Every structure is written in structure tokens, then in C-alpha cells.
C-alpha positions in Angstrom: 17.7 -15.3 -8.8 14.5 -17.3 -8.3 12.1 -15.0 -6.5 9.4 -16.8 -4.6 7.7 -13.8 -2.9 8.1 -10.1 -2.3 8.3 -8.2 0.9 8.5 -4.5 1.2 9.4 -3.2 4.6 9.9 0.2 6.2 10.8 1.7 9.5 8.0 3.0 11.7 7.8 4.7 15.1 4.7 2.7 16.3 4.6 -0.8 14.9 1.3 -1.6 16.7 -0.5 1.5 15.3 0.8 0.9 11.7 -0.2 -2.8 12.0 -3.7 -1.9 13.2 -4.2 0.5 10.3 -3.3 -2.1 7.7 -5.3 -4.9 9.5 -8.3 -3.1 10.8 -8.8 -0.3 8.3 -7.3 -1.6 5.1 -8.3 -5.2 5.8 -5.0 -7.0 5.2 -4.4 -10.1 7.4 -1.5 -10.0 9.9 1.0 -12.7 9.3 3.5 -11.8 12.0 3.1 -9.4 15.0 5.9 -8.8 17.5 6.6 -5.6 19.5 9.4 -4.5 17.1 8.2 -6.1 13.8 5.0 -6.9 12.1 4.0 -8.1 8.6 0.7 -8.1 6.7 -0.2 -10.1 3.6 -0.6 -7.8 0.6 -3.2 -9.9 -1.1 -1.3 -12.9 -2.5 0.8 -15.7 -1.0 4.4 -14.5 -0.5 3.6 -10.8 -0.9 4.1 -8.9 2.4 4.3 -5.4 3.8 6.4 -5.3 6.9 7.0 -2.7 9.6 10.2 -2.5 11.7 10.6 -0.4 14.8 12.8 2.5 14.0 16.2 2.1 15.7 15.9 -1.7 16.1 19.2 -3.6 16.1 18.1 -5.9 13.3 18.5 -3.0 10.9 22.0 -2.3 9.7 23.8 0.5 11.5 23.5 3.7 9.5 20.0 2.8 8.4 18.1 2.6 11.7 16.9 6.1 12.1 16.0 7.8 8.8 12.4 8.9 8.3 10.5 7.1 5.6 10.0 9.3 2.5 9.0 8.8 -1.1 7.4 5.4 -0.4 4.1 4.4 -2.1 2.3 1.1 -2.5 -0.4 0.3 -5.0 -3.2 -2.0 -3.9 -5.4 -3.4 -6.7 -9.1 -3.8 -5.7 -12.3 -4.8 -7.5 -14.2 -1.5 -6.8 -12.3 1.7 -6.0 -15.4 3.8 -5.4 -16.7 1.3 -2.8 -13.4 1.1 -1.1 -13.1 4.9 -0.9 -16.6 5.1 0.6 -15.8 2.4 3.1 -12.5 4.1 4.2 -14.2 7.5 4.5 -17.0 6.0 6.6 -14.2 4.5 8.8 -12.8 8.0 9.3 -9.8 7.7 6.9 -9.2 11.0 5.0 -8.7 10.5 1.3 -5.6 12.3 0.0 -7.2 12.5 -3.4 -10.7 11.8 -4.7 -11.5 8.8 -6.8 -10.5 9.6 -10.4 -10.7 7.8 -13.7 -7.4 7.9 -15.7 -7.3 7.6 -19.5 -4.7 4.9 -19.2 -7.1 2.4 -17.5 -7.1 3.1 -13.8 -9.8 4.3 -11.4 -8.0 5.2 -8.2 -7.5 7.3 -5.1 -4.8 7.8 -2.5 -4.8 7.5 1.3 -1.9 7.9 3.7 -1.0 5.4 6.4 0.0 6.6 9.9 3.6 7.0 8.8 2.8 9.1 5.7 3.2 6.2 3.2 0.9 6.7 0.3 -1.5 3.9 -0.7 -2.7 4.1 -4.3 -6.0 2.1 -4.3 -6.5 1.0 -7.9 -9.3 -0.5 -9.9 -8.4 -1.6 -13.4 -10.8 -0.1 -16.0 -10.7 -0.1 -19.8 -8.3 2.5 -21.2 -9.6 5.3 -23.3 -9.6 3.8 -26.9 -7.8 6.8 -28.4 -5.2 6.8 -25.6 -4.7 3.0 -26.0 -4.3 3.3 -29.8 -1.6 6.0 -29.3 0.3 4.4 -26.4 -0.2 0.6 -26.3 1.2 -2.0 -28.6 -1.3 -3.4 -31.1 -2.6 -6.8 -30.0 
């Protein structure tokens, strides 16, 4: 299989509200917007997050109604602290505060209107002791 892009999609109750959150609050550009389907670009050509109206006939029978659970996206940014401040100022509640992890991430979580978690990540240097114990020698 020669993969040329990646699209994650999930069922939502309100396509417009979810699209507005990702476009207006998170800042991802909308690439398709219909009344039953929308897609935003996740930061690189060919990488999309899509939203499909729950119950729509384009979804196979038996999969049209389930609630979305256990879904989380990671979005890598230049400055996690600045993004957390921007989102809080826009009225978005942080699920967790910004934390630095020994494995080389500064990150925090927010939830979208459908309860999907967004892990907003800044790559930082890993703790040298942790890296020595867990990463292959370079």
C-alpha cells in the first residue's frame, strides 16, 4: 500500500459546530464543508481530520449511530504555553495544565465539542537521564 495522505474521521452530532471549533478556535483551515461532512487540514498536505453527521447514509449500516469514545489527536506546535494561553483567552477550558514530560514533550489537553481530546504538543529535549535509560544510543 502506497499511502499518500492520512484522514481521521469521526461521527458528530453537529458538523458545523465541530468545524467552527477546529477552524476558528484551533486554527486549522477548512478544506471541505457540507451540511453532513466537513474536513480540516491537520497541518500538512494530505493530512485531514473529517467530521461526518451521525446517522448519515454514507456510513455503513451498523456504524452510523455509535458515540465517539476513546479518540485523541496529537497536534504538534512550536510553543505549547503560548497556545494554551491563546486557547484559554478564547474561552477554551484546558483539560490539563501545560506540563513538561521527561520523555521530551511539553503538552496539555483540550476537548473538542464532541469530547475528542486534543493533545497539544511541543517537542522539547528529553531529560538526559531518561534518554540514556530509554533511547537507543546515537
